[in-house]
N, C-alpha and C positions, 0 to 999 in steps of 0.2 A: 701976451698972446703973439705966436710967431706967427709970419707973415708965409711959410713957407708950408704948403699945404701937405698935411700929412700922406703920408705913404705906407701902403701895409705891404707887413716883412715878405709877403710871396713878390711883390713885385719890387722891391725896395734890395732883398739879394737876389736877383732871379741870374740865371747863368750869364754870363756873357764873353767866356769862353769852354773851348771844352775841355779843357783841365780843373773849369769848377763844377761843370756836372759828376754830381754823384752816382756810384752805382752803375756806371753804364762802360767798366772800362775794354768789354770786347768790343764793342759800338765804337771807344774814340779810338782804339788799338787800329781797327781794318779802317777807320778813313784817315785816317796819317799815316798807313803805310801807301794808300793810295793815292793819296795826294801827292806825296814823298817818289812815289812812282811816276808821277802824270795818269795814272789808270782812270782816274774821270769819270764816274756813269751817268749817262743824262737825266734817269730818272731815281728815287729812292723813295721807300716808302714805310716808315715810322711807327709800329705798332705798342701797344701798353695800356695798364690801366690810367684811368685819370690821375692826372698830375707827378708823371715822372718822367715827364719835358721832354715831353715833339713836339710841341710847337714851339718849341727853346730853342732843342736841338736844331729844327729847321729854320731859323731864324740864324744860328751861329752860323750853320752850314753854308746860309744865302751871304753870310758875312764871309766866312774864309774862302768863295766861289770869286767873289768879289771884293778882297781886300786889297787897297793902292793907297800906297804913299803919298806925302803930300807935294815930295817932289815927282810923282808920277812913276816910280819904281814899284816894284813887286809885283804878285802875282799870285794865284790862287796859294794858301797856305791854311796851315792848322797853327802857326804861331801866330795870335793873336794878341800878344804883350804887349806890344803899342798899337793902338788905336786910329784905323790908317782913316781916310775921311769918308766914307759910306759908311762907316759901323752905325755912328750912332742915327743917324736916320734908319738901318736898318734895323736895327734891337728895338726901334722904337714906332717900328711896322708905319712910317712915313717915307720911304724910298719909293723913288716913282719906277725903280726898276724892279721892283720886288713884288710883288701882285699879291697878295692873300687873299683866301675865300672862303670862306663857311661856308660848307654843301649840305650843311644843316639849315639852312634858310634858301639856299640858290642848288634846286635839287635839278632844275630839267638842262634839256636841252639847250636850253636857248643861252642862258649862265653858261654852260662851256664853250657855244660858238663864241661869246665875245672873246674869250681867251683866246678861242682859235683863231679867228681875225687880228690879235695883235701878236702873234706868234714869230709873224715873217717880219715883220720889222723890226730894226737893230736897236741894243738900250741905247738908251738917250745921256744917260751919263758912267752906267757902272762897263764893265766888264762881261757880266751874263743878264740875262732878263732870268729871273728866279717868279717862276707861281708857286705859291704853297698853298695848298686845299688841304686847310682839316676838317676833321669828319669825314674822308672822302665816301666815307661807306653808302654814306645817306646818300649819293648819287643815282639818277634812274639808270635802268638799262639803257633808254635810249644815249640820258649821257654820256653811262662809260663807252658804247658803241660810236661813238663822236670821237670820243678819245682816242681810239685804239691808233690809228694809224698816226698823227701826229707825234704817239707819245712811244709807238714804234721807230719813227724814223725825225726826230726833231731838226731844226736847222741848227748850226754848231752854236748858235749864242744864244739858248733857251735851255733851263733847265727844271724841272719837274723835283717838288718833295709833296708828297703825299700826309699826311699823318689818321690813325683810326684806329677805335677803339674797337675794333670788329671787324677783325682781320679775314676773317671765315665769310664777311658776308661783298667781300669785293672779289668780282670774278678772278678767275685764275689767268686771264687772257691781262688783263691788268697786271697782276700778280710776275708774270713770265715777262713781263716788261721790266722792272723796277726790281732794285735791288733793297733787300727787306732788315732790318734790321729790329726789333723786338726788345724794348727799352721793359727790364726787370722789374720790379719791386726791389724799392729799395730797403736791404735788413733794416730791425729795427733796432739793432747796437750802432751801425753806421749812420743811421737817421738821428737817433739820440746825440751823437758826438757833433753831425753837421746841430743841430738844435744848439747846442751847447754853446760853439763858436759863435751864433746870431745873438744867445742872450748876454755873452763875454763883451760883444761890439754895444750892446745896447743895453751895456750895466746893468740891467738884471737878474737880482739875485731868485734864485731857482732851484731846486733840489733834484737830486737825478731821479729821483722816483718820481716825478713829475713827468720830468721828461720819457722816461721806459712809461708811463701810463698814457702819453701824447702820442709814442711812436705807434704803440698799440694800437690806440684806435685810430690810427692813420694809414694804418696796411698797407703799409709799405709807399702811399702817396705823399711826396715830400711836397706840392701843395697844400693839398690836408693839413698836413701834419707845422706846417708854419701856419695858416689859419689858425688852427685850433688854437697854438702859440701865443697867436697877438692875440686872442680873442681872453687865455689864461692870464697873458699880462693883463690884461683891462680889468678882466676881474678881480687881480690880488692888486693891485694898483700897485703894480713890477714888483710884487712880490709873488711870487709861483711855488705853491704848494703843491705834495701831490694828496692832499685833503681836497683841499678845493678844487683842483681838475677834476677829482671824481668826481664831486657833486653838482660842479657845472654842467659834466659829461653825462651826469645821470647813470655814475658806474656804482657797481659796489666795491667796497673794501675788499682790498684782495687779499690782504690777513684771513678778514669777516669769510671770504669765501674760503677758503682753507679750514677755516672751522668749521661753516654747513658743509662743507663734502663729507670735512670728518664725522659731524652727528649724524650727517644722513648715511652714509656705509656703517656704521654701528649699528643701523636702525634705531637711534635716538629719535623718534616723531617730536618729542617736546621740544626737545634742544636746537632742531629743523628748521620747525617753525617760528622759536625765539630769535632765531640767528638772522630768518627770512627776513619779520617783520621789522629788526634792529635796521637792518639796508633798506627797507624798504621804506623807514620813517625821516632817513637822513637825504629822501630822495631819491634811491636806485630804482630803476626802470627794471621791470618782472622780469621781461627780455631780458634786459641784462644780465641780471642773478642766474638766469639760466644757461645762458649763452654762457658765461664766463666758469662754469657748474660744466658745462659742457666741452668748456676749452681743459679742465683741471683732468678730466679723463682723459681727453687724449691726450694732453700729459705726461700723467702718472703711465697710463699704456704704451706711450713712446719709452718711455723710462724702464718699462719691462721688460720689453722687449728690444731696446738697446741702451742700454747706462750710459753709454755718453752724449747722452740725449739732455742728461740733466747739467754739463758745463754750456750750455746756449750760456752766452752772458748777456742776454736779454733777461734772462731768469733772475730773481732779487735771492741772497743767502735763503731766505726764510722758504721760497719756493724748491729752492734744490733738497735743501734736507727733508721736508714733507714729502716733498713729492719722493724721492726716493724711498720713508717709510711708508707711505700707501704702496706703492709698487712693488713692496715685500709683502706686505701684507693681506693682499688684498687678489684675487683671483682674476683671471683675462674673463674666466664664466662672468662674475661681478660686474666686470668693466666692459666687458660686450653689452650685458642687459642694463644698467645704464645708458647705455650711451643712446641707442633705442630707442630705450624710454626717456632719456629727456629731447632726445630730436620731436620724440610725437606729443613731450608735452609743450617746447615752444611753440608747434602750430598752433597747438592750441589754445596758451596764453594769447599767442596773435590776435585771436578773432574773440576772445569772449568777453562779455560784457565786460566784466569787473576782472581784469588782466591780475589782480594780487589775489585774489578769492584764489582764482584758475593755478596759481602759482602756488598756493599752499595744497593744492588738491593734488598737481604733480609731484610736491615734496613728501605726501604722505604714502605716494603711490610708491617711489624710492624707499622711502624708508620702510615700508611694510615690506619687501623683495628685495631689501640688502643680504638679509642672512638667511632667505628661501633657501631650501636646500633642492640638487634637481630630483625628478621623478626619479634613480634609483634611489637616490641618498634616503628619500620620502617613504619606499616601502621599507627599504630596511630599519630605517628610525621605528615606522607602527608594527612592523615583524618581531622587531628586539622587544616594544615596547608594551604591549599590550595585543598580541596577536593571538587567539585558542592555540591549543596546540595540535599541529599538525597529524593527522591518524596515517597508521601506512600506507604507502602507493599502492594502485590498486596493481591487479596487471597487464601486461602492457598490452596485451588485447583488444582491452575496453578503456575508455575514458575515465575518468576522476566519479565520483560519487558521492551525493553528503548520504545524513544517515537515511532518507527518507527517498533516495532513489534520485532525487534532482540534480541538478548541475550547481556545485558549487563556488565561490569565490578565489582568488588570483593566488590566496594565500595554501590553497591544496593542491595549484596547477603545477607548480614548481617540479615537483619530484616524479609525477609521471610524463609522459610526452602524449600532446595535444595532438591529434591528425585528422586531416576528413575524410571523408567515405570513401573520396578516390586514393587520397593516400595508403590509406587498410588497403584498399585493391590493389594496387602496383606491388602491396608491402606479401600476397597472398600470390600476386602470379610467377611463374616459375624464374627461377636462380636467374639472371643474366648472368651472374659472374662465372657459373660454372656452364655457359653454353661454348661449344666446339667451336674451330675454324667456319665458316660460312660454306666452303669446299667442301669439306668433308660432313657438313649436315646434311647437305644437298642430299648424297651418296645414302649415310645411314640414317637417318631421322627419319622414327615412324610418323603415323597421324596423329597428330597433338590435335587432342580435344580441350576446347574452351568450354564454357559450362555458363560461363557472364560475360557482360559487354564490356566491363572492368579490366575482363581478363585481359583482352586484343586491345584494348586503352596500356595496359601494360606494356605488349608485346610490341607495339609500336614503339612504344618509347626505347624497351629492349632492343629495337633492329635499328636503331636511329634513325627513323622516321619522319623529322621532325614537321613537315609542314602535313600531314598524315595522323601526327597523333594530334598534334592541333585541332586537326577541323573534327575528331574523333570527341574532344575532351568540349568542344565549344557551339558544332555545328549540326550535329546527331543528339535526336532524339528520339529513342529508342521506344518503337510500339511493340516488335516480338523480338526476342533473341534466344534459338536453340543452337543445340551443337550441327554445322549445315545453313542454319537460315537464319539471318539480320533484315527483320521491316525496320525502316527511320522512317521520319517526318524529319527533313532538312529544315535546319533556321533560313530564314530569307537573305543570308551571307552566301551561303553555300553554293557552292560549284557547283556545275549542269552534272559532271563525270563523276559527282563521289563516289556513288554507286560502285560505277564500273572502277572505281580505284582501288575501293575497299575491299571487291572480290577478286582480283586482282593480285593484291598484297596476303590476301589469308589462302588463298590458294598457294602462292609461294611460300608460306610460314607455316600450313597444318600439313600440306599435303593432301587433301581433300581438294574438293568441289563444291562452293558455296553458293547457296540461292540466295544474295544482295537485292531489296527493292526495297524501292519507294512506296509507302503505302501512305492509304487516304488517312487513320483515321490519327487520334491527336498521341503524339509520344509523348514520354515522361520530359520532365527537365534534361538537359544536357546535365551534363559533370560539370563544367562550371557554375551551370546558375544553382547545381545543389551547392556548388562550395561556398557560393557570393552569399545564399540563404544563408550557411551554417555558419559565414563570417557573420552576419549583421545578428546572426541567434547569439556567438558570444560575445557582440561588441555588447550586445543588451544588456546581456550579463553581470559585464567586469561592469560599468558604467551602474547597474546597481546595489553593486558591492559598498557595504560600509567606507571599505578602508579606502575602497576607490574615488568615492564621494567624498572624505575626508581630504583627501590632495585634493581633488577639483575645487571643494572650496577657500584653500590655502593658496590657491595657484589661480586667481583670477583670470579668465580668459583661456586656460587652455583646455584641450579637447583635445581626446584619445581619435587616433586617427585608424590605429591597428592594432587587433590582439595577436601575438607569434608564440607557437607551441615555442616550450625551450628543450632543447637537444640534449640527450642525455648525455650522463656522467661519458667517459669512456672506459670507465672499468665498467658500467653497467648495460654499456652498450654493445662491448665485445662479448656476447656470450657463444660458447662453444654449442653444436649441435644438438646433445643429450639435455642441453639445460633446455633451448627453445621446446625441443617435443614434451619437455616436462611442465610449459605452461597453461595454462587453460583456455580452451578455447573463446574466441570473440564474441561477446554478444551483438548479437548485429542489429537490437532492437534498442541501443541502448546510444542515446545522442553521443556527439563529440564533445561538448561543453553541459 
């Protein structure tokens, strides 16, 4: 047995120089130029996810600030190829002039005060006294406030380096006093290459696919990747295989995930359940399987929208080829629906008492709706397959009628124009398009007779009195309406001067004085209230129709929110005046639906 204790890979291959940092070229370039031009800041703050090198960068920065050769020469530099007298102690966190503090366990103002009491003393051995504070966002508000003055004007021999994973929690007053560097996640291909170099140095046989699995699982964190690689080497006794790594991490086989995705998208429920059970039996976590499916949906969507996404070097050849095939076959509607259902399904599986059973049900739902048509497609399919022949459309003046005079289903509504009572009233109002200019109208217009309240509403719309038109629709409950007389009960939200406003406009539009008064009796419902009641009746009628019930049964969770009338076709909508006069009059007793 070796007398030297084993050091984990994350510590053994910890970067010692700026050149050893991978994936952080923008920060290294900025610091290199700053040191070369002697524009060295007084404080830095490093932010990024776990394991990207924040603390390591802080130590390298302290080493660069205090670089000194054995002969006593040198100065602040980023060229650390030759170790200096302070380098080893700084990198091992045991130098007297480089103080490291974990703010997660030293959060109070008393801990900060201990630092502030020492900043005025000169360094014992090195050029600068460097304070490295990790997880700085954990400091209390009082601790941050105690830092501000010293951080703004520190002594010339003091430098501060902060590190945090939650930069949004750091007060802006602190951020404004520091140079900020965001350490990015390391790309999967770059991380795989780094792991490959380490395996070569360790004389470990490793598959490229295994390194890709580790890199994806690390999510851009170098420390996580090295820890997983260390575990994989021990798991495989020096031989790292992709299948063994997936089993160790509880991940699904990548090819198996693609097969599972294919089965789900084809609607093959049996194959999907068998594929998932095969993954589960070899140790795959149900949440991991669904997460991999969601990643596949995301990949296929990216390839569909941006074909160059298939050239990602982190993808295997199978993922690249099958991803392109899926992108050609699947529509955005299907992919978007699968994405939403998988997100919801992952949440369900995470809280389910038996995750495997919950995952089964998620896959059943996915396969069931994979080829589900849109509502429009479903209606067309039902109409074309089993809908009864449609009778001729009724005259324009009335809504469609069944054989017994009642409302009919949506298959008979298409040829007809479905309108509310207020809409019919507006059609019966004087033609707005033929109105002469307002100035000429004031001189030549005879007295206008209004026989119905709906005619007044249509007149307000024609005159573009938007506010009054809205009030007539929503705030007037008519008690009595005759030529020259309007009595109504206002709704609670009506304005107090509504009667006066109506009277003024009526005299202006009709050329005669009107008596408009608020009545004590109970008025009829407003036009808006009637339209809402009619819309509710239409919706209830549509929901009761067998074709619509069949659609809702095939689309679990779907609801009808509105029933809209189909607009007339151009060739049937533009009728000449003679044709309009020949149409039979509308029967006011017929319901709209």
